[in-house]
N, C-alpha and C positions, 0 to 999 in steps of 0.2 A: 505493500500501499503505501501512496506516496502522503507526506506529511499533510498536504492540504485533505486527503481523506481520512487520514487519522483525526485531525482537528474536527473534520465535520462530524465522525461518528461520535467524539467526546462530547459535543456540542449538541449530538442527538441523544446523550444517555448511554452510550456503550462504554464498557470500561476498559483501558488501556492497559496492558500487562507488560513486563519484561520478558523478552524472547532470547536472551542470551544471559548467560553466567557471571555475576553471581545474583543476577533480578529476574531469572527466571518465575514468573507467575505473581512478581510483586506489583499493587498499584502505582500506575504512573499518572504525572499531572504535566499539561504543557504549562512550562513558565519559562520561556525564553529570555535569558539575560540581555539581551538586545538584538534590534534587526539584523536578519539572518545568522541568525546564532546556529551554531554546526550541531549543537547540544541542548537543543529545547527542550527535553523529556527529563523529569526528575522524580526520583522515588516519591512518593505522594509521604509528607510529612519530613523530608530533608532537606537541611540547608547545606549540606556539603558538597562541592562540586564534585566527589567521586562518584555523588548518586546520579549523574548525568548522564545522558542517553542519546543516539542519532536516532530517528525516525525509524531507519530498517532494523533497529535494535530493538523497537517495540511492535506488538500487535493487538487489534481486538479480541478480546479475549470470546472464546466461543465460536 
């Protein structure tokens, strides 16, 4: 899925989760730090940069 498709799914109520270790199955939120952020997804509730992921590293659950 593209970043745009993931954002639209999130806005539509879908649950976005990590698709790569160590975040497999962990819920993500879209929170870019700036325009064109390469790592716009972060584990829900996290503030640390090590918990950030690319759009290709997350997926819609189910």
